[in-house]
C-alpha positions as CSV (number, residue, x, y, z in Angstrom):
1,X,29.3,1.8,-5.8
2,X,25.8,0.8,-4.4
3,X,22.9,2.5,-7.4
4,X,20.7,5.3,-5.7
5,X,16.9,4.8,-6.4
6,X,15.1,8.0,-7.1
7,X,11.9,7.2,-5.0
8,X,10.4,10.6,-5.5
9,X,10.5,10.0,-9.6
10,X,9.1,6.3,-9.0
11,X,6.1,8.3,-7.0
12,X,5.4,11.1,-8.9
13,X,5.3,8.0,-12.3
14,X,2.7,5.8,-10.4
15,X,0.9,9.3,-10.2
16,X,1.2,10.1,-13.8
17,X,-0.2,6.4,-14.6
18,X,-3.2,6.6,-12.6
19,X,-3.9,10.1,-15.0
20,X,-5.2,7.7,-17.5
21,X,-8.5,7.1,-17.2
22,X,-8.8,8.2,-14.3
23,X,-11.9,8.5,-12.8
24,X,-13.9,10.8,-11.1
25,X,-13.9,9.0,-8.0
26,X,-10.2,9.0,-7.6
27,X,-10.2,5.0,-9.3
28,X,-8.7,4.1,-12.5
29,X,-10.5,2.3,-15.5
30,X,-8.2,1.1,-17.9
31,X,-9.2,-2.1,-19.2
32,X,-6.7,-4.4,-21.5
33,X,-6.3,-2.9,-24.5
34,X,-8.8,-0.6,-24.4
35,X,-8.0,3.4,-25.7
36,X,-6.6,4.1,-22.0
37,X,-4.3,1.0,-21.9
38,X,-3.0,2.3,-25.5
39,X,-2.3,5.8,-23.8
40,X,-0.5,4.1,-20.6
41,X,1.6,1.5,-22.9
42,X,2.6,4.5,-25.0
43,X,3.6,6.1,-21.8
44,X,5.7,3.3,-20.5
45,X,7.5,2.5,-24.2
46,X,8.8,6.2,-24.4
47,X,9.4,6.6,-20.6
48,X,11.6,3.1,-21.2
49,X,12.9,4.4,-24.3
50,X,14.5,7.5,-22.8
51,X,15.6,5.6,-19.9
52,X,18.3,3.2,-22.9
53,X,15.4,0.6,-23.3
54,X,14.4,-1.3,-26.2
55,X,10.7,-1.9,-26.0
56,X,9.7,-5.5,-28.4
57,X,6.3,-6.7,-27.9
58,X,5.0,-10.2,-28.3
59,X,2.4,-12.0,-30.2
60,X,0.1,-11.8,-27.5
61,X,0.7,-8.0,-26.6
62,X,3.0,-8.0,-23.6
63,X,6.0,-5.3,-23.7
64,X,9.7,-6.6,-22.7
65,X,11.8,-3.1,-22.1
66,X,15.7,-4.5,-22.2
67,X,18.0,-2.3,-20.5
68,X,21.3,-3.9,-21.7
69,X,23.8,-5.9,-19.7
70,X,27.6,-6.1,-19.7
71,X,27.0,-9.6,-20.8
72,X,24.9,-9.8,-24.0
73,X,25.1,-13.7,-24.0
74,X,23.3,-14.0,-20.3
75,X,19.9,-14.9,-20.4
76,X,18.3,-11.7,-18.4
77,X,16.2,-11.0,-15.4
78,X,12.8,-10.0,-15.5
79,X,10.8,-7.6,-13.3
80,X,7.2,-7.3,-14.2
81,X,3.0,-6.7,-13.7
82,X,0.3,-5.2,-15.8
83,X,-0.7,-2.0,-16.3
84,X,-4.9,-2.9,-17.3
85,X,-6.9,-2.5,-14.5
86,X,-10.5,-4.2,-13.4
87,X,-13.6,-1.4,-14.2
88,X,-13.4,0.1,-10.9
89,X,-10.0,-0.2,-10.2
90,X,-7.2,1.8,-7.9
91,X,-3.7,3.3,-8.9
92,X,-1.6,1.1,-7.7
93,X,-2.7,-3.0,-8.2
94,X,-0.4,-3.7,-11.3
95,X,1.4,-0.5,-11.9
96,X,3.2,-1.0,-8.9
97,X,5.0,-3.4,-10.0
98,X,6.0,-2.2,-13.9
99,X,7.1,1.3,-12.1
100,X,9.6,-0.6,-9.8
101,X,10.8,-2.4,-12.9
102,X,11.0,0.8,-14.7
103,X,12.7,3.0,-12.1
104,X,15.4,0.1,-11.7
105,X,16.8,0.7,-15.2
106,X,16.2,4.6,-14.8
107,X,18.4,4.5,-12.4
108,X,21.3,2.5,-13.7
109,X,20.8,4.7,-16.8
110,X,20.8,8.2,-14.7
111,X,24.2,6.7,-12.9
112,X,26.2,5.0,-16.7
113,X,26.2,1.8,-15.5
114,X,24.8,-1.6,-16.6
115,X,24.2,-5.1,-14.9
116,X,26.2,-8.2,-15.8
117,X,22.9,-9.9,-17.4
118,X,19.8,-8.1,-19.4
119,X,17.1,-6.6,-17.4
120,X,13.7,-7.3,-18.7
121,X,10.9,-5.1,-17.3
122,X,7.5,-6.6,-18.7
123,X,3.9,-5.3,-19.0
124,X,1.7,-8.6,-19.4
125,X,-1.8,-8.1,-21.3
126,X,-5.2,-8.6,-19.6
127,X,-3.8,-9.6,-16.3
128,X,-7.5,-8.9,-15.0
129,X,-9.2,-10.4,-17.1
130,X,-11.8,-7.9,-17.2
131,X,-12.1,-7.5,-20.6
132,X,-11.2,-11.3,-21.8
133,X,-11.6,-14.4,-19.9
134,X,-9.3,-15.8,-18.5
135,X,-7.4,-13.5,-16.5
136,X,-3.8,-14.1,-16.5
137,X,-4.0,-14.8,-20.2
138,X,-0.6,-13.0,-21.7
139,X,1.7,-14.5,-19.4
140,X,-0.2,-18.2,-19.6
141,X,0.3,-17.8,-23.1
142,X,3.6,-16.9,-22.6
143,X,4.5,-19.9,-20.0
144,X,2.2,-22.2,-22.5
145,X,0.1,-22.7,-19.6
146,X,-2.3,-21.7,-22.1
147,X,-2.5,-21.9,-26.0
148,X,-1.9,-18.9,-27.4
149,X,-4.8,-19.5,-30.5
150,X,-6.8,-19.8,-27.2
151,X,-6.4,-16.4,-26.1
152,X,-6.3,-14.5,-29.4
153,X,-9.3,-15.9,-29.9
154,X,-10.9,-14.5,-26.6
155,X,-14.2,-12.6,-27.0
156,X,-14.6,-9.5,-25.7
157,X,-17.0,-9.5,-22.5
158,X,-18.8,-6.9,-23.2
159,X,-19.1,-7.0,-26.7
160,X,-18.7,-11.0,-28.0
161,X,-18.4,-10.0,-31.2
162,X,-14.9,-8.8,-31.1
163,X,-12.2,-10.4,-29.7
164,X,-8.3,-10.5,-28.1
165,X,-7.0,-10.3,-31.5
166,X,-8.6,-7.9,-32.9
167,X,-8.2,-5.5,-30.1
168,X,-4.2,-5.7,-31.1
169,X,-5.0,-5.1,-34.4
170,X,-7.2,-2.5,-33.6
171,X,-4.3,-0.9,-31.2
172,X,-1.7,-1.3,-32.7
173,X,0.1,-3.6,-30.0
174,X,0.2,-6.8,-32.2
175,X,3.5,-7.6,-31.8
176,X,5.9,-10.1,-33.9
177,X,8.2,-11.9,-30.7
178,X,7.2,-15.0,-30.0
179,X,5.8,-15.2,-25.7
180,X,7.8,-17.9,-25.5
181,X,11.0,-16.2,-25.9
182,X,9.6,-15.1,-22.2
183,X,10.6,-19.0,-20.4
184,X,14.0,-18.5,-21.1
185,X,14.9,-15.4,-18.5
186,X,16.9,-16.2,-15.8
187,X,14.6,-15.1,-13.3
188,X,11.4,-13.5,-12.7
189,X,10.5,-10.8,-10.2
190,X,6.9,-9.1,-9.4
191,X,5.9,-6.3,-6.9
192,X,2.0,-5.8,-5.5
193,X,0.1,-4.5,-3.3
194,X,-1.0,-7.1,-0.8
195,X,-4.8,-6.4,-1.6
196,X,-4.7,-8.0,2.2
197,X,-4.4,-6.4,5.4
198,X,-1.9,-8.3,7.3
199,X,1.6,-6.4,6.0
200,X,-0.4,-3.2,7.2
201,X,-2.0,-4.7,10.8
202,X,1.5,-6.2,12.1
203,X,3.3,-3.1,10.9
204,X,5.5,-4.7,8.2
205,X,6.6,-3.0,4.9
206,X,7.8,-6.0,3.4
207,X,6.0,-9.6,2.6
208,X,8.0,-12.2,1.0
209,X,5.8,-14.4,-0.7
210,X,6.6,-17.9,-0.2
211,X,4.3,-19.4,-2.7
212,X,0.9,-18.5,-4.5
213,X,-1.3,-20.8,-3.1
214,X,-4.1,-23.3,-5.3
215,X,-7.5,-22.2,-6.2
216,X,-10.4,-24.4,-6.9
217,X,-13.1,-23.1,-8.8
218,X,-16.8,-24.9,-9.3
219,X,-20.0,-24.6,-10.6
220,X,-22.5,-26.3,-8.1
221,X,-25.7,-26.6,-9.2
222,X,-28.4,-27.5,-6.8
223,X,-31.7,-28.9,-8.5
224,X,-34.9,-30.1,-6.6
225,X,-38.7,-29.3,-7.6
226,X,-40.7,-26.4,-8.4
227,X,-44.4,-25.5,-6.9
228,X,-46.9,-23.0,-6.0
229,X,-45.0,-20.6,-2.9
230,X,-48.7,-21.0,-1.0
231,X,-47.5,-25.1,-1.3
232,X,-46.9,-26.1,2.3
233,X,-43.3,-26.1,3.7
234,X,-43.1,-29.7,4.7
235,X,-41.9,-31.6,2.2
236,X,-40.7,-29.1,-0.2
237,X,-37.9,-29.3,-2.5
238,X,-36.9,-26.0,-2.4
239,X,-33.4,-25.3,-4.4
240,X,-33.0,-21.9,-3.3
241,X,-33.5,-22.6,0.6
242,X,-30.9,-25.6,0.1
243,X,-28.1,-23.9,-2.0
244,X,-28.3,-20.9,1.1
245,X,-27.8,-23.9,3.3
246,X,-24.6,-25.2,1.1
247,X,-23.2,-21.6,0.5
248,X,-22.9,-21.3,4.9
249,X,-21.7,-24.3,4.7
250,X,-19.1,-23.4,2.3
251,X,-18.1,-20.6,4.5
252,X,-17.8,-22.7,7.3
253,X,-15.6,-24.9,5.7
254,X,-13.8,-22.3,5.0
255,X,-13.3,-21.2,8.7
256,X,-12.9,-24.5,10.6
257,X,-10.1,-25.3,7.6
258,X,-8.4,-21.4,8.0
259,X,-9.1,-21.4,4.2
260,X,-10.9,-19.0,2.3
261,X,-13.7,-20.5,0.2
262,X,-16.5,-17.5,-1.5
263,X,-19.8,-18.3,-3.7
264,X,-20.8,-15.5,-6.5
265,X,-23.3,-15.4,-9.5
266,X,-26.2,-16.7,-8.2
267,X,-29.0,-18.0,-10.9
268,X,-32.1,-19.5,-10.6
269,X,-34.9,-20.9,-12.3
270,X,-38.1,-20.3,-12.2
271,X,-36.9,-16.6,-11.4
272,X,-40.6,-15.9,-10.8
273,X,-42.5,-14.0,-7.6
274,X,-45.0,-17.0,-7.5
275,X,-42.8,-20.1,-7.9
276,X,-40.8,-22.1,-5.7
277,X,-37.1,-22.0,-7.4
278,X,-36.8,-25.8,-8.7
279,X,-32.7,-24.8,-10.3
280,X,-29.9,-22.8,-8.3
281,X,-26.6,-22.0,-9.8
282,X,-23.8,-20.7,-8.5
283,X,-20.0,-19.8,-8.6
284,X,-17.1,-21.1,-6.2
285,X,-14.3,-20.8,-5.0
286,X,-11.7,-22.5,-2.8
287,X,-7.8,-21.6,-1.7
288,X,-5.9,-22.3,1.1
289,X,-2.0,-21.8,2.2
290,X,-1.2,-25.5,3.1
291,X,-0.4,-27.7,0.2
292,X,-3.5,-30.6,1.4
293,X,-5.8,-27.8,2.0
294,X,-7.9,-27.1,-0.8
295,X,-8.4,-31.6,-0.8
296,X,-9.6,-31.4,3.3
297,X,-12.2,-28.3,1.9
298,X,-13.3,-29.6,-1.1
299,X,-13.5,-33.2,1.4
300,X,-15.5,-31.5,3.6
301,X,-18.0,-29.6,1.2
302,X,-18.7,-32.6,-0.5
303,X,-20.0,-34.2,2.5
304,X,-22.1,-31.5,3.8
305,X,-23.5,-30.9,0.1
306,X,-24.8,-35.3,0.6
307,X,-26.0,-34.3,3.8
308,X,-27.5,-32.0,2.9
309,X,-29.3,-33.5,-0.2
310,X,-30.4,-36.6,1.9
311,X,-32.4,-34.2,4.1
312,X,-34.2,-31.5,1.8
313,X,-34.4,-34.1,-0.9
314,X,-32.3,-32.2,-3.7
315,X,-30.0,-32.9,-6.2
316,X,-26.1,-31.0,-5.4
317,X,-23.9,-31.1,-8.4
318,X,-20.1,-30.1,-8.0
319,X,-18.3,-29.5,-11.2
320,X,-14.7,-27.9,-11.4
321,X,-14.3,-25.0,-14.0
322,X,-11.2,-24.0,-13.8
323,X,-8.4,-23.1,-10.5
324,X,-5.0,-22.7,-10.0
325,X,-2.0,-25.1,-8.8
326,X,0.1,-24.1,-6.1
327,X,3.1,-22.7,-6.8
328,X,6.6,-22.3,-5.0
329,X,8.8,-19.6,-5.7
330,X,12.5,-19.8,-5.5
331,X,14.3,-19.6,-2.3
332,X,17.3,-18.5,-3.9
333,X,15.4,-15.6,-4.6
334,X,13.4,-15.1,-1.8
335,X,16.8,-14.9,0.1
336,X,17.9,-12.1,-2.2
337,X,14.6,-10.2,-0.6
338,X,15.1,-11.1,2.6
339,X,18.6,-10.3,2.7
340,X,18.0,-6.8,0.8
341,X,15.4,-6.1,3.3
342,X,17.9,-6.3,6.3
343,X,20.4,-4.1,4.3
344,X,17.9,-1.2,4.2
345,X,16.9,-2.1,7.8
346,X,13.4,-2.7,6.5
347,X,10.9,-5.4,8.9
348,X,9.7,-8.2,6.2
349,X,7.6,-11.4,6.9
350,X,7.1,-14.0,5.2
351,X,4.2,-14.9,3.8
352,X,1.3,-17.2,1.2
353,X,0.2,-14.7,-2.1
354,X,-3.7,-16.1,-1.8
355,X,-4.2,-14.2,-5.2
356,X,-2.7,-15.7,-8.6
357,X,-0.6,-12.7,-10.0
358,X,1.1,-13.3,-13.3
359,X,4.0,-14.3,-11.0
360,X,2.1,-17.8,-10.5
361,X,2.1,-18.5,-14.7
362,X,6.0,-17.5,-14.9
363,X,7.0,-19.4,-11.3
364,X,5.6,-22.6,-13.2
365,X,8.7,-22.4,-15.8
366,X,10.9,-19.5,-14.9
367,X,12.2,-19.2,-11.0
368,X,10.2,-16.4,-9.8
369,X,9.5,-14.6,-6.2
370,X,6.5,-12.4,-5.6
371,X,6.9,-9.7,-3.3
372,X,4.5,-7.4,-1.1
373,X,3.6,-3.9,0.1
374,X,1.0,-2.9,2.1
375,X,-1.7,-1.2,1.1
376,X,-4.9,0.7,3.2
377,X,-7.4,-1.4,5.0
378,X,-6.6,-4.1,2.7
379,X,-8.5,-3.1,0.0
380,X,-7.3,-3.4,-3.6
381,X,-9.9,-3.5,-7.0
382,X,-11.3,-0.6,-5.4
383,X,-11.1,3.7,-6.3
384,X,-10.2,4.4,-3.0
385,X,-6.6,1.5,-2.4
386,X,-4.0,3.7,-1.6
387,X,-0.6,3.1,-0.6
388,X,1.9,5.2,1.1
389,X,5.1,6.9,0.0
390,X,7.4,5.0,2.6
391,X,5.8,2.0,1.6
392,X,6.1,2.9,-2.1
393,X,9.8,3.1,-1.3
394,X,10.1,-0.1,0.9
395,X,9.3,-1.8,-2.2
396,X,12.1,-0.3,-4.6
397,X,14.4,0.0,-2.1
398,X,14.1,-3.8,-1.3
399,X,13.4,-5.6,-4.6
400,X,16.2,-2.9,-6.5
401,X,19.2,-4.5,-5.0
402,X,17.4,-7.7,-5.4
403,X,17.3,-7.5,-9.3
404,X,21.2,-6.0,-9.3
405,X,22.2,-8.6,-7.6
406,X,20.4,-11.7,-9.9
407,X,21.6,-9.9,-12.6
408,X,25.3,-10.1,-11.8
409,X,25.9,-6.8,-9.7
410,X,27.2,-3.5,-11.3
411,X,29.6,-4.6,-14.2
């Protein structure tokens, strides 16, 4: 016997979840541990309980909806993602992966069947990092990548007097389970929209993500000399002109090496109409699919900065402020996705994951895998984010059987 997944119910659940925090432009605003997030969590809890799950919550607020297995001693197989959004979010970034896991256990419950090992549907708290920094803090705390106390002490980015711990108490989602128990998962699966154009462009519904690429985050400070805007051009040490050239060098480095480089959050001093800027600071990040790609990009960028400094008479300081490691996913789990896609006659391709998801943190400790489905135009973190019903179903019909296989099959 095989399990029949209800793709219509899955699609309808995504639509119902998208009504919580819905915005007039068709998007979703459901910040972590906000009233809207609380509403979404309660709906997930009710759905999971009706599907035969026991719902527990850890000290960081993450939800674990456990569908029992035939062998209570077997380590559980987890499927998850997140329900929180960015302020101008879409309907599918995050909820797709959570509700896909829910549909797996719903189908098992409806058929009166269990797998050998339990299946746990996980909703990680604060994946987006829009309200509390850093992003993916609850999964990072669960895996020991981030100190639990640091996660709880994080201030609200919109109200620094209010912390992550305060929000847990205010919404009633301060659980008692030790987050470290998630390290005992036998395996972790996560499904996500691609947030890029490759799968749609190639007409392929399933992306098997072989690894999350490493990310380096910097603060770059360019220091020159203040002066009147009427000062002759020759001999100026204009920090903004130099920083502009450096930002273009970052873009050029990314293009020439096959990586990605982005500058954001530019500030300058003095910020006055009549003054040549003497200091410019900008945030920058690089990422590259190759194992040594970030090192090559950094070397090229630092060389460009040194040449710029000598030519323009400015000082350039590059300070590493964060990043994520390169995390390979478990080959046996990658194979389960490939086999399931083949069985469903769905085209698939291997690809790197350029944007960190919770699977990155979990994959440091637990055998993990990430799967992408296409999204229209590659658009995400925007109200126009959308997927097709066929892509939605393809992901379920690939990951569903893979999870059941890894959970020991039907008992």
